[in-house]
C-alpha positions as CSV (number, residue, x, y, z in Angstrom):
1,M,83.8,88.7,82.9
2,P,87.6,89.1,82.5
3,A,89.6,88.2,85.6
4,I,90.7,91.1,87.8
5,D,94.3,91.3,89.0
6,F,93.7,91.7,92.7
7,T,97.4,92.3,93.3
8,C,97.2,95.7,91.7
9,P,95.4,98.7,93.2
10,P,91.8,98.5,91.9
11,V,90.2,101.2,89.9
12,V,86.5,102.1,90.4
13,D,84.9,100.7,87.3
14,P,86.2,97.1,87.3
15,W,85.3,96.8,91.0
16,R,81.8,98.0,90.4
17,D,81.4,95.6,87.6
18,Y,82.7,92.8,89.8
19,A,80.2,93.8,92.5
20,R,77.1,93.8,90.3
21,C,76.7,90.0,90.6
22,R,77.3,90.1,94.4
23,P,74.7,90.3,97.2
24,I,74.4,93.6,98.9
25,L,76.9,93.0,101.7
26,E,79.7,92.0,99.3
27,K,78.7,94.8,97.0
28,N,79.2,97.3,99.8
29,R,82.7,95.8,100.5
30,L,83.7,96.5,96.9
31,T,82.1,99.9,96.4
32,A,81.6,101.9,99.7
33,P,84.7,104.0,100.3
34,A,85.6,102.8,103.8
35,H,84.9,99.2,102.9
36,R,87.0,99.6,99.7
37,A,89.9,101.0,101.8
38,A,89.6,98.0,104.1
39,M,89.7,95.6,101.2
40,E,92.8,97.3,99.8
41,V,94.5,96.8,103.1
42,F,93.6,93.1,103.0
43,I,95.0,92.7,99.5
44,E,98.2,94.6,100.3
45,T,98.7,92.5,103.4
46,F,98.2,89.1,101.8
47,S,100.3,90.0,98.8
48,H,103.3,89.8,101.1
49,I,102.4,86.6,102.8
50,P,103.6,83.2,101.4
51,P,100.7,81.7,99.4
52,E,101.4,78.2,100.8
53,S,100.1,79.4,104.2
54,R,97.1,77.5,105.6
55,V,94.3,80.1,106.1
56,L,90.9,79.9,107.9
57,D,88.4,82.6,107.3
58,V,86.0,82.7,110.3
59,G,82.6,84.2,109.4
60,C,83.5,84.0,105.7
61,G,80.0,85.0,104.5
62,G,79.7,84.2,100.7
63,G,83.5,83.7,100.5
64,L,84.6,87.1,99.1
65,F,87.9,87.2,101.1
66,L,88.5,83.5,100.2
67,E,88.1,84.5,96.5
68,L,90.6,87.3,97.0
69,L,93.1,84.8,98.5
70,R,92.5,82.3,95.7
71,N,93.3,85.1,93.2
72,L,96.5,85.8,95.1
73,G,97.6,82.2,94.7
74,F,96.6,80.7,98.1
75,E,95.4,77.1,97.8
76,D,95.0,75.8,101.3
77,I,92.1,78.1,102.3
78,R,89.0,77.2,104.2
79,G,86.1,79.1,105.7
80,I,83.3,78.7,108.3
81,D,80.1,80.6,108.7
82,A,77.0,80.2,110.9
83,S,74.7,80.9,107.9
84,D,73.7,78.0,105.7
85,A,72.8,80.4,102.9
86,Y,76.2,82.0,102.9
87,V,77.9,78.5,103.1
88,A,75.8,77.4,100.1
89,R,76.8,80.6,98.1
90,A,80.5,80.0,98.9
91,K,80.3,76.4,97.9
92,K,78.9,77.4,94.5
93,K,82.2,79.2,94.0
94,N,84.1,76.0,94.6
95,L,85.4,77.2,98.0
96,K,86.0,74.8,100.9
97,V,83.5,76.1,103.5
98,E,81.4,74.5,106.2
99,Q,78.6,75.7,108.5
100,K,80.1,76.3,111.9
101,R,80.1,79.1,114.5
102,A,83.3,80.8,115.7
103,E,82.9,79.4,119.2
104,E,82.7,75.8,117.8
105,I,86.3,75.9,116.5
106,N,88.2,73.0,118.2
107,N,91.3,72.9,116.0
108,H,94.8,72.8,117.5
109,G,97.7,74.3,115.6
110,D,96.1,73.6,112.2
111,F,96.3,77.0,110.6
112,D,99.1,79.5,109.9
113,I,96.6,82.5,109.6
114,I,93.1,83.1,110.8
115,V,91.0,85.9,109.1
116,C,88.0,87.3,111.0
117,T,86.6,90.5,109.6
118,D,83.5,92.4,110.9
119,L,82.4,89.5,113.1
120,M,83.7,90.1,116.7
121,E,81.2,93.0,117.2
122,H,78.4,90.5,116.7
123,L,79.6,88.0,119.4
124,T,79.0,88.3,123.1
125,M,81.8,85.9,124.0
126,S,85.2,86.6,122.4
127,P,86.3,83.8,120.1
128,V,90.0,84.9,120.3
129,R,91.1,82.1,122.7
130,S,89.8,79.5,120.2
131,F,91.8,81.3,117.4
132,Y,94.9,81.1,119.6
133,R,94.6,77.3,120.0
134,A,93.8,76.8,116.3
135,L,97.0,78.7,115.1
136,T,100.4,77.3,114.6
137,K,103.4,78.6,116.7
138,Q,103.7,82.3,115.8
139,G,100.6,82.1,113.7
140,L,99.0,85.3,112.5
141,F,95.5,86.7,113.2
142,Y,94.1,89.3,110.7
143,T,91.0,91.0,111.9
144,S,88.8,94.1,111.5
145,V,85.9,95.7,113.3
146,P,83.8,98.9,112.9
147,V,84.8,101.5,115.5
148,Y,82.9,104.4,116.9
149,D,85.5,106.8,118.2
150,S,85.9,109.5,115.6
151,F,85.4,113.2,116.0
152,Q,82.2,112.8,114.0
153,D,80.9,109.9,116.1
154,R,81.6,111.8,119.4
155,F,79.9,114.9,118.1
156,R,76.8,113.0,117.1
157,R,76.6,111.2,120.5
158,R,76.8,114.6,122.3
159,I,74.1,116.2,120.0
160,R,71.7,113.3,120.0
161,G,72.3,112.0,123.6
162,M,73.4,108.6,122.4
163,T,75.9,106.1,123.8
164,R,78.6,104.4,121.7
165,M,76.5,101.2,121.9
166,D,73.4,103.1,120.6
167,Q,75.5,104.1,117.6
168,A,76.6,100.5,117.0
169,R,73.1,99.2,117.1
170,E,71.9,102.0,114.8
171,H,74.5,100.9,112.3
172,D,73.5,97.3,112.7
173,E,70.9,96.0,115.2
174,T,72.8,92.7,115.6
175,H,75.9,94.4,117.1
176,V,76.5,93.6,120.7
177,K,79.8,95.4,121.1
178,A,80.9,99.0,120.3
179,Y,84.7,99.0,119.9
180,T,87.2,101.8,120.0
181,P,90.6,101.0,118.5
182,R,92.1,100.7,122.0
183,S,89.5,98.4,123.4
184,F,89.6,96.2,120.3
185,V,93.4,95.8,120.5
186,S,93.3,95.2,124.2
187,E,90.7,92.4,123.9
188,V,92.9,90.5,121.4
189,C,96.2,91.1,123.2
190,S,94.7,89.9,126.5
191,N,94.1,86.6,124.9
192,G,97.6,85.7,123.9
193,F,98.5,87.9,120.9
194,I,101.0,90.6,120.1
195,L,100.0,93.6,117.9
196,L,102.1,93.8,114.8
197,W,100.3,96.8,113.3
198,K,96.9,98.5,113.1
199,R,95.3,100.8,110.5
200,L,92.1,102.8,110.1
201,A,89.9,102.7,107.0
202,Y,87.8,105.8,106.7
203,N,85.3,107.6,104.3
204,P,86.5,110.6,102.4
205,W,84.8,113.9,103.2
206,P,81.7,114.0,101.1
207,R,80.9,116.4,98.2
208,L,84.4,117.8,97.8
209,G,85.7,117.9,94.3
210,E,89.4,117.8,95.2
211,E,90.3,114.2,96.1
212,A,93.4,114.8,98.1
213,L,91.7,117.4,100.3
214,S,88.6,115.1,100.6
215,R,90.8,112.2,101.9
216,R,92.7,114.4,104.3
217,L,89.5,115.8,105.8
218,G,88.0,112.4,105.9
219,R,90.9,111.0,107.8
220,W,90.7,113.7,110.4
221,V,86.9,113.8,110.9
222,H,86.0,110.2,110.4
223,C,89.2,109.0,112.0
224,G,88.6,105.4,111.1
225,R,85.3,103.7,110.2
226,F,87.0,100.4,110.6
227,C,90.0,99.3,112.7
228,I,92.1,96.7,110.9
229,A,94.9,94.9,112.7
230,L,97.4,92.1,112.3
231,F,98.4,90.1,115.4
232,Q,100.9,87.3,116.0
233,K,100.4,84.5,118.4
234,K,102.4,84.9,121.6
235,E,104.3,81.8,122.8
236,N,103.5,80.0,126.1
237,H,100.5,82.2,126.8
238,V,98.5,80.8,129.8
């Protein structure tokens, strides 16, 4: 398969071709609209970060984000994941990955950037303090979580008599947290970080032929399927 230039906005067909050889989770990241939007934010963000930065991907899965970083020219990239199957898959791609849980991180100032996408909603105890210790002075923390605070989510909760946590577990039975953008940012900032920016990745409104209108309606109604944020380590946080 020819190499894909990840620094350019992807078009549908090459990404679908790239996803065919991926397991279902990685395929969703490359093909489902909200996932694709989140991936594009990741690529845009790291296209503007010096590639000599030392990066740790926590909960790296099969190494998809590490592959993207490698394509963007990053060399000092590592990953950890609790799943031995994911670690084995990542190692087959010649990625530096080890089996370890987020709460087992004991590094001190070893990384310029920590990436943690779609993991914090699975963890009862927040790993953010460990990330703070592992980052260099003014290090960056790039993260994303699914959120359940859109007009559509609130309407469904009212109609079906569900809680936000019910929706989170319906989406994935392993979720133990149901974030809103505000609660997500608050959790990270209370552990020693400053918010640089946050964005929402959403699904377009289905079955509309006009793409611009579909995106506008999707942004209003879905109001963010994922909340993506970049934080910076605060100095001298106790």
